[in-house]
C-alpha positions, -999 to +999 in steps of 0.1 A: +000+083+024+006+089-013+029+104-037+020+122-069+051+111-087+066+077-096+088+064-068+125+070-074+149+044-059+186+052-058+206+031-082+229+020-054+200+001-037+199-036-045+163-047-047+149-083-048+147-099-082+113-104-098+117-141-094+121-137-057+087-119-055+064-141-076+040-165-059+007-178-071-020-176-044-058-179-050-079-147-049-093-137-015-131-137-017-157-131+010-193-127-001-195-105-031-162-087-023-130-098-040-094-087-033-069-092-061-037-078-074-044-050-098-035-051-135-031-021-160-068-027-168-077-015-133-057+017-136-087+039-147-108+026-118-080+031-093-074+066-106-110+075-105-114+062-069-085+083-057-097+114-076-132+112-061-118+113-026-091+140-029-115+166-014-113+148+019-077+161+022-061+128+031-048+117-003-024+131-028-033+129-065-019+101-085-011+103-122-029+078-144+002+069-164+021+062-131-007+040-118-007+020-150+030+015-148+029+004-112-005-014-112+011-046-100+019-029-067-018-022-060-043-045-043-079-037-052-112-046-036-140-051-060-177-060-058-206-059-083-202-021-084-166-024-095-134-013-077-144+000-042-110+001-025-073+001-033-039+003-016-004+006-031+026-012-017+055+011-027+092+000-020+113+028-004+144+007-001+155-030+001+142-032+036+113-007+039+080-005+020+052+020+023+014+018+022+002+045-002-032+055-017-053+035+008-088+045-001-122+029+003-154+042-013-179+060+009-205+033+005-181+005+015-165+021+046-170+005+080-172-029+065-136-040+071-124-034+036-096-011+046-081-035+072-083-064+046-064-043+021-037-036+047-036-072+058-029-081+021-001-055+019+014-068+051+014-103+037+029-093+004+056-071+020+066-098+044+069-124+016+089-100-005+115-098+023+109-063+036+117-057+072+094-028+079+061-015+065+053+022+070+026+048+062+022+085+065-013+093+076-037+119+090-054+090+109-027+073+129-052+057+153-066+035+125-031+021+118-023+017+155-053-005+160-039-027+132-006-031+150+014-001+137+033+023+160+036+060+157+073+069+151+093+100+145+096+109+108+134+107+112+131+069+117+121+067+080+149+085+062+141+065+030+107+083+028+122+117+034+149+111+008+125+097-018+095+120-015+093+144+014+123+166+004+106+176-028+071+179-015+055+214-013+041+205+021+073+192+036+074+197+074+038+211+074+017+183+060+003+173+093+008+136+087+020+111+113+046+084+105+035+049+115+055+017+112+050-021+115+080-044+120+074-073+096+091-099+117+060-098+138+038-100+107+057-131+094+049-150+126+013-140+124+010-149+087+022-184+094-010-190+113-033-172+089-055-190+063-045-189+027-078-172+016-066-139+031-039-134+006-037-122-030-013-131-058+022-117-053+039-103-084+069-081-088+067-050-067+097-034-084+097-022-119 
């Protein structure tokens, strides 16, 4: 679900302008847990959270400098203990975005934090004009219950071109490709309450 290097987008791809992606929405808060768009100040906490869960074998390492540069792409879940969950919305092309680095701390799992992070990314990707949201995961059932479908890797050539071709585990990583058409998400988000969403800043940069 992650990449250890900064995302490379071909120069021929025309991406949405920053002004097309900015929208001010109140933070989503429920109890003591808050979801918000990350800032560079959150980079160390995000990096530490990912690093602590690498031994589980479902994440790829992320570089601290890269996280700092792309902090605005992350949504983080925080409580009194600090950052307890994160997820990265990474653009693969003008039409496809990917869920990366989805991780929730051990003590906060099974409380719905992961699904709330994905809901936030679905909303952001839909508002940013992407047509599809994908993920590469060892736990496809989790995404399927959230509305994603398992698809052949070949259906997402943007991912293969951007990351997989240079990965040491290419064709033997054991990950499933899952995808969510965002036209469906747009209809659903129109009925959702505003407190589910987080601020939307530029995802590209």
